[in-house]
N, C-alpha and C positions, 0 to 999 in steps of 0.2 A: 313696325315702319309703314306709315301710310303709302300706297302707289296711285300713282295717277291712272286715268282711263287708257292711254295707250298700252302701258306695261301690263293694265289687266288684262287688255283685246289681244296682248302679244300672247299671255300666257294661255290662255286658251287654245294656243295652236298646239300648246306642248305637253305631250301626256309625262307629266312628272313621275310616272309607275316605271317608267319601260328606260333601260339602257339605249342609245342612239347608237349607231354603224356613227364611223368619223364622218363621212362624206355627209349623212343626213344630219346629224349635229351643225355643220358648219355650213349646210345650205341652211338649215331652222335658222343659227344666229342671224347670218345674215336678213335672211328673207323679214326676222320679227325684229330689227333694229329699225325704229322709227323716229328718232329725234332729228332736229334740223342739222346736227352738226355731226361730222364723221366719226361714230364711237371707235373708242378702242373696243380691241377682243381682248381678252385676259382668261386665261387658263389658270382653276385651282385646284390642285392635285396635295390629297393626302396620304402621305407615307406611313405605315406600318414601321416606324424607327421613333427612338427617343432620341430626340435632339441634346437632350441636356447631359448626356454622354458625349465625349469629343469623339468615341469610336463610332457612332453614330450617325453624323453630322452629314449633311448633303448638302453640296453647296459647291458652285463653279460659274463658269460664262461662256457663251457661244456665240456665235455670228449667225444670227437668223437669215436664212438664203435671202429672204424679200424686204430684210431690215423691218424696224418697228414703223414705219411711216411718221415719225416724230423727229424734227430737229433736235440734234444733240451738242448742247452747247459744254462744249470741254476745256475743263482749265487744266492746266499742264503746270507742275510745279517742279523745277528743274535747275542746274546752273550752266554756266558758260557755254560750250558747245551746243549743248540740248537744247537751250533755247531758241537758239537760230533752226534746227531743226525739227522741233517742236510748234514752230509756227509754219513751218514748210510745210509740215506734214495735216496742219487745217485748224491747229488749237485756237481757240477763240480768245482765250486768256494766257497768258504765258507771264512767268517770275518766279520770284523765291521770298524770301522776306518778306517784300512788299508785301504780296500774297494773300501771306498766313497773317497779317498784321490787319490788312484789310477786312480778311475776315473775324478776326478777334476783335478789334475796335470801334467797327463799323457794322459788324453783323450783315457783310455783303454774303451774298448766297446765289450771285445769278448764274449758276452753272448746274448742269444734273451728271457730270461726272468730273472725277478728280484725276489725274493719273498723274505719278510722280516716279522719281529715279529713287534706286536703293539709300544714294548720299545726301536726299532730302528726305527721310522719312524723319532724321531727328527734328526736323522741323513740322514736318506736316502732325507728326506724333502731339505734338501739344494742343491738336485742334481736333483731339480725340473726344470730346465731352462735346464740341458742338456737332461736329460731322456724322460721329456713332450714332445717337439716336435718328438722324436722317438716312441711312445708310449710306454714306455719301466717305465713309472711309476707306482710302485705298487698302487694297488687298493682295499680295502674289497669287493667290489662287484664282481673284478676278482676274488677273493680269492688269491690275489697275497700279502694281508695283512693279515697274519693270525697266531694265537698263536698256531696253529697244524701245524709246518711247514714239516714235513715228509710226512704229507697230499697230501699237496700243491706240494711237488717236487714230489712225486710220479704223481699225477696227471698230470703235465705237461712234464713230461718224456713221459706218456702215449698218448697223444695226446689232451691235455685239449689247448682249441683256446677261445679266447675274441673275441664276437662281439660287435661292438659300431659304431653310427651312425657318417659319415663323414660330412662336412660341407652342402654338399646337400643333406642330407639327406638319403646316401645312404650305405649299410652293404657292407662290401668287405670281403670275408672270405675264406682261402683255405681248402679245404675238403679232401686233399689226393692227391694220382699221379695217373697217366693214368696207370702205371702198377697195379694198383689195380683192373682194370675191374670195369665194370658197375654197378655189384650188389653191391662191397663194398663202390662205390663212393655215390649209391644212398642210402645206411643205412645211410653214415654219411649224407649227404645233408637232408634226413628226420628229423633226429636229430637236425639238427640246425633250419632246418625250423622250427620243432614243439619248439624250444627254443624262436625262436623269436617272432612267435604267441603268445605263453606265455607269452612273454614280451610286448604286446598292451598294452601301458598307457591308463590310465581311461581317459584323456583328449582326445585320438585320436578320430577324427571325419571324417567320409565319410568310403571309401575303404583306408583299413591301408597297405596291398600290391600291391604298384602301379604295380611294374614291377619283374620280377624274370629272370634273365638270368645266364647259366654257361659258361665256356670255361676252354680252357687250353692255358697253357702259351703263344703258338704260335698260337693258333688255333683261329678260327673266333668265337663267341659267341652264342648260340643257346638259343632262347627263351620258357621259359614253362607259361603255363597259370597262370597268380597272382589269379583268382577267386578259385584256389584251397587252397589258404592259409587264408582266411578271417577270420578264427578260429568261 
């Protein structure tokens, strides 16, 4: 991959051979973000587990104390009284069969999170092939299949994020924007890493957090010492 001059200049400010302390890492990420837009800051954590085994899966959701800085569009699929509750809680789109048909027939996908109630999972289940590959399928572990739809909507709007392993046993998670500054980003980072360490499967052997790095959208990554997160 070919990088531009700004990225190369930023890279020169980072020592690739060392592990940064958390405070220094976020000061560096914020200081080397040079794009004209407000870049997202992401965390990349490689875990010493094998996600192919059900007892080594790492997955969950947390509300970041400072949110993500992104406006989250919520689709609520529910029926009867829950529709009014969902609207009052701030859902951007509310419906049942009408919404699932819109997704199936029109390919409509103008939402970031889909929240549903257990009684509508039969409806939503039919959308598995569309929602699954995009990471939008509701899941009880992530709190997106719940009888308390109002709470789930408010949490999604407040900056709830889901963390889960990819096929290479790495978790990729946004934790805010460069404009948050290093202190708020660090608070969000501490919350995420605390949840990941807590979610360590009993079947995991050896070093749990293999590597940890943070980076802005257009900037180079900064490595943090993984030994800090062994729980």
